[in-house]
PDB file as gemmi writes it, atoms N, CA and C in Angstrom:
CRYST1    1.000    1.000    1.000  90.00  90.00  90.00 P 1                      
ATOM      1  N   MET A   1    -212.231-109.699  -2.425  1.00  0.00           N  
ATOM      2  CA  MET A   1    -212.332-109.893  -0.797  1.00  0.00           C  
ATOM      3  C   MET A   1    -213.427-109.867  -0.188  1.00  0.00           C  
ATOM      4  N   ASN A   2    -213.620-110.709   0.901  1.00  0.00           N  
ATOM      5  CA  ASN A   2    -214.954-110.458   1.748  1.00  0.00           C  
ATOM      6  C   ASN A   2    -214.853-109.409   2.732  1.00  0.00           C  
ATOM      7  N   LYS A   3    -215.897-109.516   3.773  1.00  0.00           N  
ATOM      8  CA  LYS A   3    -216.483-108.133   4.717  1.00  0.00           C  
ATOM      9  C   LYS A   3    -214.993-108.405   5.740  1.00  0.00           C  
ATOM     10  N   GLN A   4    -215.042-109.374   6.245  1.00  0.00           N  
ATOM     11  CA  GLN A   4    -213.591-109.494   7.141  1.00  0.00           C  
ATOM     12  C   GLN A   4    -212.210-109.330   6.689  1.00  0.00           C  
ATOM     13  N   GLN A   5    -212.022-109.811   5.518  1.00  0.00           N  
ATOM     14  CA  GLN A   5    -210.697-109.017   4.949  1.00  0.00           C  
ATOM     15  C   GLN A   5    -211.000-107.767   4.956  1.00  0.00           C  
ATOM     16  N   ASP A   6    -211.822-107.200   4.532  1.00  0.00           N  
ATOM     17  CA  ASP A   6    -212.165-105.745   3.930  1.00  0.00           C  
ATOM     18  C   ASP A   6    -211.896-104.882   5.709  1.00  0.00           C  
ATOM     19  N   PHE A   7    -212.428-105.505   6.608  1.00  0.00           N  
ATOM     20  CA  PHE A   7    -212.283-104.841   7.832  1.00  0.00           C  
ATOM     21  C   PHE A   7    -210.822-104.840   8.482  1.00  0.00           C  
ATOM     22  N   ILE A   8    -210.226-105.966   8.547  1.00  0.00           N  
ATOM     23  CA  ILE A   8    -208.978-106.323   8.570  1.00  0.00           C  
ATOM     24  C   ILE A   8    -208.206-105.425   8.089  1.00  0.00           C  
ATOM     25  N   GLN A   9    -207.970-105.431   6.721  1.00  0.00           N  
ATOM     26  CA  GLN A   9    -207.184-104.445   5.611  1.00  0.00           C  
ATOM     27  C   GLN A   9    -207.547-102.676   6.208  1.00  0.00           C  
ATOM     28  N   GLN A  10    -208.607-102.620   6.445  1.00  0.00           N  
ATOM     29  CA  GLN A  10    -208.931-100.962   7.086  1.00  0.00           C  
ATOM     30  C   GLN A  10    -208.243-101.016   8.250  1.00  0.00           C  
ATOM     31  N   GLN A  11    -207.957-101.715   9.269  1.00  0.00           N  
ATOM     32  CA  GLN A  11    -207.464-101.616  10.610  1.00  0.00           C  
ATOM     33  C   GLN A  11    -206.133-101.681  10.281  1.00  0.00           C  
ATOM     34  N   ILE A  12    -205.729-102.532   9.386  1.00  0.00           N  
ATOM     35  CA  ILE A  12    -203.939-102.249   9.263  1.00  0.00           C  
ATOM     36  C   ILE A  12    -203.650-101.043   8.657  1.00  0.00           C  
ATOM     37  N   GLN A  13    -204.520-100.447   7.455  1.00  0.00           N  
ATOM     38  CA  GLN A  13    -204.165 -99.114   7.053  1.00  0.00           C  
ATOM     39  C   GLN A  13    -204.459 -98.165   7.784  1.00  0.00           C  
ATOM     40  N   ALA A  14    -205.176 -98.057   9.033  1.00  0.00           N  
ATOM     41  CA  ALA A  14    -205.545 -97.124   9.830  1.00  0.00           C  
ATOM     42  C   ALA A  14    -204.129 -97.088  10.772  1.00  0.00           C  
ATOM     43  N   SER A  15    -203.492 -98.081  11.128  1.00  0.00           N  
ATOM     44  CA  SER A  15    -202.665 -98.451  12.059  1.00  0.00           C  
ATOM     45  C   SER A  15    -201.491 -97.826  11.298  1.00  0.00           C  
ATOM     46  N   LEU A  16    -201.219 -98.195  10.010  1.00  0.00           N  
ATOM     47  CA  LEU A  16    -200.148 -97.340   9.296  1.00  0.00           C  
ATOM     48  C   LEU A  16    -200.386 -96.112   8.989  1.00  0.00           C  
ATOM     49  N   ALA A  17    -201.462 -95.435   9.048  1.00  0.00           N  
ATOM     50  CA  ALA A  17    -201.270 -94.008   9.125  1.00  0.00           C  
ATOM     51  C   ALA A  17    -201.272 -93.072   9.959  1.00  0.00           C  
ATOM     52  N   VAL A  18    -201.320 -94.060  11.448  1.00  0.00           N  
ATOM     53  CA  VAL A  18    -201.070 -93.693  12.429  1.00  0.00           C  
ATOM     54  C   VAL A  18    -199.417 -93.223  12.623  1.00  0.00           C  
ATOM     55  N   LYS A  19    -198.994 -94.388  12.055  1.00  0.00           N  
ATOM     56  CA  LYS A  19    -197.329 -94.407  12.413  1.00  0.00           C  
ATOM     57  C   LYS A  19    -196.759 -93.429  11.553  1.00  0.00           C  
ATOM     58  N   GLN A  20    -197.236 -93.184   9.989  1.00  0.00           N  
ATOM     59  CA  GLN A  20    -196.917 -92.163   9.455  1.00  0.00           C  
ATOM     60  C   GLN A  20    -197.178 -90.551   9.826  1.00  0.00           C  
ATOM     61  N   THR A  21    -198.192 -90.357  10.653  1.00  0.00           N  
ATOM     62  CA  THR A  21    -198.379 -89.211  10.990  1.00  0.00           C  
ATOM     63  C   THR A  21    -197.096 -88.800  12.186  1.00  0.00           C  
ATOM     64  N   LEU A  22    -197.065 -90.030  13.253  1.00  0.00           N  
ATOM     65  CA  LEU A  22    -195.965 -89.971  14.156  1.00  0.00           C  
ATOM     66  C   LEU A  22    -194.480 -89.798  13.473  1.00  0.00           C  
ATOM     67  N   LEU A  23    -194.354 -90.410  12.510  1.00  0.00           N  
ATOM     68  CA  LEU A  23    -193.315 -89.939  11.794  1.00  0.00           C  
ATOM     69  C   LEU A  23    -192.522 -88.610  11.061  1.00  0.00           C  
ATOM     70  N   GLY A  24    -194.183 -87.985  11.193  1.00  0.00           N  
ATOM     71  CA  GLY A  24    -193.813 -86.760  10.540  1.00  0.00           C  
ATOM     72  C   GLY A  24    -193.887 -85.364  11.766  1.00  0.00           C  
ATOM     73  N   ASP A  25    -193.840 -86.325  12.418  1.00  0.00           N  
ATOM     74  CA  ASP A  25    -193.984 -85.128  13.860  1.00  0.00           C  
ATOM     75  C   ASP A  25    -192.746 -85.290  14.576  1.00  0.00           C  
ATOM     76  N   ALA A  26    -191.733 -84.092  14.383  1.00  0.00           N  
ATOM     77  CA  ALA A  26    -190.433 -84.203  14.829  1.00  0.00           C  
ATOM     78  C   ALA A  26    -190.407 -83.678  16.285  1.00  0.00           C  
ATOM     79  N   GLU A  27    -191.794 -82.876  17.005  1.00  0.00           N  
ATOM     80  CA  GLU A  27    -191.569 -82.523  18.361  1.00  0.00           C  
ATOM     81  C   GLU A  27    -192.218 -83.877  18.900  1.00  0.00           C  
ATOM     82  N   LEU A  28    -193.103 -84.584  18.749  1.00  0.00           N  
ATOM     83  CA  LEU A  28    -193.030 -85.695  19.315  1.00  0.00           C  
ATOM     84  C   LEU A  28    -192.303 -86.618  19.259  1.00  0.00           C  
ATOM     85  N   LEU A  29    -191.196 -87.025  18.553  1.00  0.00           N  
ATOM     86  CA  LEU A  29    -190.408 -88.043  18.338  1.00  0.00           C  
ATOM     87  C   LEU A  29    -189.528 -87.313  19.323  1.00  0.00           C  
ATOM     88  N   ALA A  30    -189.065 -86.385  19.424  1.00  0.00           N  
ATOM     89  CA  ALA A  30    -188.666 -85.512  20.171  1.00  0.00           C  
ATOM     90  C   ALA A  30    -188.452 -85.981  21.716  1.00  0.00           C  
ATOM     91  N   GLN A  31    -189.812 -85.567  21.999  1.00  0.00           N  
ATOM     92  CA  GLN A  31    -190.433 -86.197  23.287  1.00  0.00           C  
ATOM     93  C   GLN A  31    -190.212 -87.463  23.985  1.00  0.00           C  
ATOM     94  N   ILE A  32    -190.335 -88.231  22.815  1.00  0.00           N  
ATOM     95  CA  ILE A  32    -190.164 -89.652  22.785  1.00  0.00           C  
ATOM     96  C   ILE A  32    -188.860 -90.097  23.146  1.00  0.00           C  
ATOM     97  N   GLY A  33    -188.101 -89.377  22.583  1.00  0.00           N  
ATOM     98  CA  GLY A  33    -186.273 -89.743  22.746  1.00  0.00           C  
ATOM     99  C   GLY A  33    -185.897 -89.229  24.349  1.00  0.00           C  
ATOM    100  N   GLN A  34    -186.899 -87.969  24.497  1.00  0.00           N  
ATOM    101  CA  GLN A  34    -186.728 -87.505  26.293  1.00  0.00           C  
ATOM    102  C   GLN A  34    -186.937 -88.510  27.015  1.00  0.00           C  
ATOM    103  N   ALA A  35    -188.251 -89.012  27.009  1.00  0.00           N  
ATOM    104  CA  ALA A  35    -188.622 -89.962  27.666  1.00  0.00           C  
ATOM    105  C   ALA A  35    -187.725 -91.050  27.914  1.00  0.00           C  
ATOM    106  N   CYS A  36    -187.297 -91.244  26.638  1.00  0.00           N  
ATOM    107  CA  CYS A  36    -186.316 -92.782  26.728  1.00  0.00           C  
ATOM    108  C   CYS A  36    -184.883 -92.411  27.432  1.00  0.00           C  
ATOM    109  N   ASP A  37    -184.217 -91.300  27.255  1.00  0.00           N  
ATOM    110  CA  ASP A  37    -183.769 -90.568  28.110  1.00  0.00           C  
ATOM    111  C   ASP A  37    -183.727 -90.587  29.549  1.00  0.00           C  
ATOM    112  N   LEU A  38    -184.792 -90.363  30.003  1.00  0.00           N  
ATOM    113  CA  LEU A  38    -185.240 -90.116  31.362  1.00  0.00           C  
ATOM    114  C   LEU A  38    -185.151 -91.509  31.801  1.00  0.00           C  
ATOM    115  N   LEU A  39    -185.570 -92.389  31.403  1.00  0.00           N  
ATOM    116  CA  LEU A  39    -185.788 -93.522  31.564  1.00  0.00           C  
ATOM    117  C   LEU A  39    -184.519 -94.451  31.509  1.00  0.00           C  
ATOM    118  N   ILE A  40    -183.375 -94.062  31.153  1.00  0.00           N  
ATOM    119  CA  ILE A  40    -182.046 -94.694  31.043  1.00  0.00           C  
ATOM    120  C   ILE A  40    -181.301 -94.225  32.071  1.00  0.00           C  
ATOM    121  N   SER A  41    -181.492 -92.885  32.460  1.00  0.00           N  
ATOM    122  CA  SER A  41    -180.828 -92.178  33.437  1.00  0.00           C  
ATOM    123  C   SER A  41    -181.445 -92.821  34.798  1.00  0.00           C  
ATOM    124  N   ALA A  42    -182.566 -93.083  34.663  1.00  0.00           N  
ATOM    125  CA  ALA A  42    -182.855 -93.545  36.429  1.00  0.00           C  
ATOM    126  C   ALA A  42    -182.454 -94.914  36.250  1.00  0.00           C  
ATOM    127  N   TYR A  43    -182.266 -95.585  35.351  1.00  0.00           N  
ATOM    128  CA  TYR A  43    -181.702 -97.117  35.619  1.00  0.00           C  
ATOM    129  C   TYR A  43    -180.354 -96.547  35.986  1.00  0.00           C  
ATOM    130  N   ARG A  44    -179.688 -96.107  35.143  1.00  0.00           N  
ATOM    131  CA  ARG A  44    -178.342 -95.705  35.748  1.00  0.00           C  
ATOM    132  C   ARG A  44    -178.007 -95.436  37.198  1.00  0.00           C  
ATOM    133  N   LYS A  45    -178.754 -94.612  37.629  1.00  0.00           N  
ATOM    134  CA  LYS A  45    -179.030 -94.277  39.281  1.00  0.00           C  
ATOM    135  C   LYS A  45    -179.134 -95.450  39.974  1.00  0.00           C  
ATOM    136  N   GLY A  46    -179.897 -96.452  39.420  1.00  0.00           N  
ATOM    137  CA  GLY A  46    -180.324 -97.742  40.394  1.00  0.00           C  
ATOM    138  C   GLY A  46    -182.043 -97.412  40.780  1.00  0.00           C  
ATOM    139  N   ASN A  47    -182.403 -96.888  40.278  1.00  0.00           N  
ATOM    140  CA  ASN A  47    -184.089 -96.371  40.228  1.00  0.00           C  
ATOM    141  C   ASN A  47    -184.519 -97.871  39.234  1.00  0.00           C  
ATOM    142  N   LYS A  48    -185.635 -97.665  39.341  1.00  0.00           N  
ATOM    143  CA  LYS A  48    -187.005 -98.467  38.534  1.00  0.00           C  
ATOM    144  C   LYS A  48    -187.876 -97.772  38.193  1.00  0.00           C  
ATOM    145  N   ALA A  49    -188.427 -98.457  36.765  1.00  0.00           N  
ATOM    146  CA  ALA A  49    -189.561 -97.734  36.251  1.00  0.00           C  
ATOM    147  C   ALA A  49    -190.744 -98.085  37.130  1.00  0.00           C  
ATOM    148  N   LEU A  50    -191.717 -96.827  37.086  1.00  0.00           N  
ATOM    149  CA  LEU A  50    -193.437 -97.190  38.177  1.00  0.00           C  
ATOM    150  C   LEU A  50    -193.959 -96.585  36.570  1.00  0.00           C  
ATOM    151  N   LEU A  51    -194.941 -97.693  36.310  1.00  0.00           N  
ATOM    152  CA  LEU A  51    -195.993 -97.608  35.155  1.00  0.00           C  
ATOM    153  C   LEU A  51    -197.407 -97.542  35.772  1.00  0.00           C  
ATOM    154  N   ALA A  52    -198.205 -96.845  35.174  1.00  0.00           N  
ATOM    155  CA  ALA A  52    -199.665 -96.704  35.363  1.00  0.00           C  
ATOM    156  C   ALA A  52    -200.251 -96.381  34.169  1.00  0.00           C  
ATOM    157  N   GLY A  53    -201.713 -97.091  34.421  1.00  0.00           N  
ATOM    158  CA  GLY A  53    -202.686 -96.512  33.509  1.00  0.00           C  
ATOM    159  C   GLY A  53    -204.060 -96.686  33.886  1.00  0.00           C  
ATOM    160  N   ASN A  54    -205.092 -96.360  32.963  1.00  0.00           N  
ATOM    161  CA  ASN A  54    -206.336 -96.655  33.494  1.00  0.00           C  
ATOM    162  C   ASN A  54    -207.235 -97.512  32.298  1.00  0.00           C  
ATOM    163  N   GLY A  55    -207.844 -98.489  32.605  1.00  0.00           N  
ATOM    164  CA  GLY A  55    -208.774 -99.208  31.546  1.00  0.00           C  
ATOM    165  C   GLY A  55    -207.371 -99.865  30.914  1.00  0.00           C  
ATOM    166  N   GLY A  56    -207.925 -99.768  29.666  1.00  0.00           N  
ATOM    167  CA  GLY A  56    -206.960-100.922  28.492  1.00  0.00           C  
ATOM    168  C   GLY A  56    -205.340-100.091  28.828  1.00  0.00           C  
ATOM    169  N   SER A  57    -205.281 -98.709  29.337  1.00  0.00           N  
ATOM    170  CA  SER A  57    -203.814 -98.635  29.309  1.00  0.00           C  
ATOM    171  C   SER A  57    -203.138 -99.115  30.581  1.00  0.00           C  
ATOM    172  N   ALA A  58    -204.048 -99.456  31.668  1.00  0.00           N  
ATOM    173  CA  ALA A  58    -203.361-100.408  32.875  1.00  0.00           C  
ATOM    174  C   ALA A  58    -203.087-101.880  32.192  1.00  0.00           C  
ATOM    175  N   ALA A  59    -203.761-102.054  31.488  1.00  0.00           N  
ATOM    176  CA  ALA A  59    -203.020-103.324  30.776  1.00  0.00           C  
ATOM    177  C   ALA A  59    -201.550-103.191  30.141  1.00  0.00           C  
ATOM    178  N   ASP A  60    -201.623-102.071  29.314  1.00  0.00           N  
ATOM    179  CA  ASP A  60    -200.605-101.642  28.382  1.00  0.00           C  
ATOM    180  C   ASP A  60    -199.211-101.574  29.375  1.00  0.00           C  
ATOM    181  N   ALA A  61    -199.515-100.590  30.882  1.00  0.00           N  
ATOM    182  CA  ALA A  61    -198.631-100.519  31.789  1.00  0.00           C  
ATOM    183  C   ALA A  61    -198.057-102.289  32.316  1.00  0.00           C  
ATOM    184  N   GLN A  62    -199.247-102.886  32.318  1.00  0.00           N  
ATOM    185  CA  GLN A  62    -198.846-104.326  33.199  1.00  0.00           C  
ATOM    186  C   GLN A  62    -197.765-105.098  31.865  1.00  0.00           C  
ATOM    187  N   HIS A  63    -197.880-105.078  30.738  1.00  0.00           N  
ATOM    188  CA  HIS A  63    -197.356-105.444  29.692  1.00  0.00           C  
ATOM    189  C   HIS A  63    -195.850-104.666  29.570  1.00  0.00           C  
ATOM    190  N   MET A  64    -195.996-103.761  29.606  1.00  0.00           N  
ATOM    191  CA  MET A  64    -194.352-102.597  29.328  1.00  0.00           C  
ATOM    192  C   MET A  64    -193.803-103.263  30.646  1.00  0.00           C  
ATOM    193  N   ALA A  65    -194.295-103.136  31.919  1.00  0.00           N  
ATOM    194  CA  ALA A  65    -193.268-103.690  33.154  1.00  0.00           C  
ATOM    195  C   ALA A  65    -192.841-105.407  32.823  1.00  0.00           C  
ATOM    196  N   ALA A  66    -193.682-105.975  32.319  1.00  0.00           N  
ATOM    197  CA  ALA A  66    -193.283-107.410  32.116  1.00  0.00           C  
ATOM    198  C   ALA A  66    -192.320-107.149  31.053  1.00  0.00           C  
ATOM    199  N   GLU A  67    -192.192-106.763  30.315  1.00  0.00           N  
ATOM    200  CA  GLU A  67    -191.146-106.535  28.964  1.00  0.00           C  
ATOM    201  C   GLU A  67    -190.028-106.049  29.374  1.00  0.00           C  
ATOM    202  N   LEU A  68    -189.699-105.220  30.179  1.00  0.00           N  
ATOM    203  CA  LEU A  68    -188.793-104.736  31.419  1.00  0.00           C  
ATOM    204  C   LEU A  68    -188.067-105.525  32.071  1.00  0.00           C  
ATOM    205  N   VAL A  69    -188.954-106.123  32.954  1.00  0.00           N  
ATOM    206  CA  VAL A  69    -188.395-107.428  33.759  1.00  0.00           C  
ATOM    207  C   VAL A  69    -188.216-108.264  33.173  1.00  0.00           C  
ATOM    208  N   GLY A  70    -188.632-108.931  32.378  1.00  0.00           N  
ATOM    209  CA  GLY A  70    -188.468-110.409  31.384  1.00  0.00           C  
ATOM    210  C   GLY A  70    -187.104-109.680  30.577  1.00  0.00           C  
ATOM    211  N   ARG A  71    -187.708-109.515  29.063  1.00  0.00           N  
ATOM    212  CA  ARG A  71    -186.622-108.803  27.979  1.00  0.00           C  
ATOM    213  C   ARG A  71    -187.253-108.735  27.012  1.00  0.00           C  
ATOM    214  N   PHE A  72    -187.037-107.907  26.328  1.00  0.00           N  
ATOM    215  CA  PHE A  72    -187.665-107.782  24.539  1.00  0.00           C  
ATOM    216  C   PHE A  72    -187.066-108.032  23.608  1.00  0.00           C  
ATOM    217  N   TYR A  73    -186.082-107.096  23.122  1.00  0.00           N  
ATOM    218  CA  TYR A  73    -185.486-107.920  21.894  1.00  0.00           C  
ATOM    219  C   TYR A  73    -184.281-108.563  21.879  1.00  0.00           C  
ATOM    220  N   ILE A  74    -183.643-108.353  23.090  1.00  0.00           N  
ATOM    221  CA  ILE A  74    -182.291-109.121  23.097  1.00  0.00           C  
ATOM    222  C   ILE A  74    -182.196-109.556  24.652  1.00  0.00           C  
ATOM    223  N   ASP A  75    -181.363-110.602  24.684  1.00  0.00           N  
ATOM    224  CA  ASP A  75    -180.844-111.265  25.773  1.00  0.00           C  
ATOM    225  C   ASP A  75    -180.621-110.663  26.971  1.00  0.00           C  
ATOM    226  N   ARG A  76    -180.899-110.168  27.835  1.00  0.00           N  
ATOM    227  CA  ARG A  76    -180.341-109.142  28.878  1.00  0.00           C  
ATOM    228  C   ARG A  76    -180.928-109.592  30.150  1.00  0.00           C  
ATOM    229  N   PRO A  77    -180.364-109.202  31.408  1.00  0.00           N  
ATOM    230  CA  PRO A  77    -180.915-109.021  32.903  1.00  0.00           C  
ATOM    231  C   PRO A  77    -182.142-108.514  32.709  1.00  0.00           C  
ATOM    232  N   GLY A  78    -182.942-108.663  33.695  1.00  0.00           N  
ATOM    233  CA  GLY A  78    -184.039-108.069  33.656  1.00  0.00           C  
ATOM    234  C   GLY A  78    -183.616-106.626  34.402  1.00  0.00           C  
ATOM    235  N   LEU A  79    -184.987-105.411  34.137  1.00  0.00           N  
ATOM    236  CA  LEU A  79    -184.830-104.106  34.501  1.00  0.00           C  
ATOM    237  C   LEU A  79    -185.813-103.964  35.326  1.00  0.00           C  
ATOM    238  N   PRO A  80    -185.601-103.287  36.750  1.00  0.00           N  
ATOM    239  CA  PRO A  80    -186.680-103.393  37.649  1.00  0.00           C  
ATOM    240  C   PRO A  80    -187.869-102.567  37.311  1.00  0.00           C  
ATOM    241  N   ALA A  81    -188.748-102.936  37.149  1.00  0.00           N  
ATOM    242  CA  ALA A  81    -189.987-102.067  37.076  1.00  0.00           C  
ATOM    243  C   ALA A  81    -191.305-102.672  37.455  1.00  0.00           C  
ATOM    244  N   ILE A  82    -192.323-101.684  37.961  1.00  0.00           N  
ATOM    245  CA  ILE A  82    -193.698-102.192  38.587  1.00  0.00           C  
ATOM    246  C   ILE A  82    -194.798-101.529  38.177  1.00  0.00           C  
ATOM    247  N   ALA A  83    -195.726-102.163  37.874  1.00  0.00           N  
ATOM    248  CA  ALA A  83    -197.051-101.725  37.052  1.00  0.00           C  
ATOM    249  C   ALA A  83    -197.758-101.461  38.020  1.00  0.00           C  
ATOM    250  N   LEU A  84    -198.150-100.258  38.681  1.00  0.00           N  
ATOM    251  CA  LEU A  84    -198.852 -99.958  39.704  1.00  0.00           C  
ATOM    252  C   LEU A  84    -200.350-100.271  39.655  1.00  0.00           C  
ATOM    253  N   THR A  85    -200.961-100.905  38.407  1.00  0.00           N  
ATOM    254  CA  THR A  85    -202.113-100.901  38.739  1.00  0.00           C  
ATOM    255  C   THR A  85    -202.571-102.482  38.247  1.00  0.00           C  
ATOM    256  N   THR A  86    -201.351-103.246  38.923  1.00  0.00           N  
ATOM    257  CA  THR A  86    -201.566-104.478  38.617  1.00  0.00           C  
ATOM    258  C   THR A  86    -202.681-105.076  39.617  1.00  0.00           C  
ATOM    259  N   ASP A  87    -203.341-106.369  38.999  1.00  0.00           N  
ATOM    260  CA  ASP A  87    -204.440-106.377  39.658  1.00  0.00           C  
ATOM    261  C   ASP A  87    -205.637-105.767  40.098  1.00  0.00           C  
ATOM    262  N   THR A  88    -205.935-104.906  39.327  1.00  0.00           N  
ATOM    263  CA  THR A  88    -206.927-103.972  39.901  1.00  0.00           C  
ATOM    264  C   THR A  88    -208.513-104.799  39.808  1.00  0.00           C  
ATOM    265  N   SER A  89    -208.782-105.863  39.079  1.00  0.00           N  
ATOM    266  CA  SER A  89    -209.798-106.458  38.983  1.00  0.00           C  
ATOM    267  C   SER A  89    -210.343-106.948  40.166  1.00  0.00           C  
TER     268      SER A  89                                                      
END                                                                             
């Protein structure tokens, strides 16, 4: 393996380690479930998701809003969402 392949493998292994840690954290998994329940409840009440972030997280917020407005895994109507950090540059 060359240095580039070693680096790529290390990055993938680091990502897997984070995911394994998350799987073992019952409290964090419960909090993620609660966040999902809150978002579903908001949509059922006719509300929208407001997302924000700082720096790279602002880009994540824009991406998440786009996924909700468009579609993610299944073909469905768009869900109302706004990234509050849109066009910050």
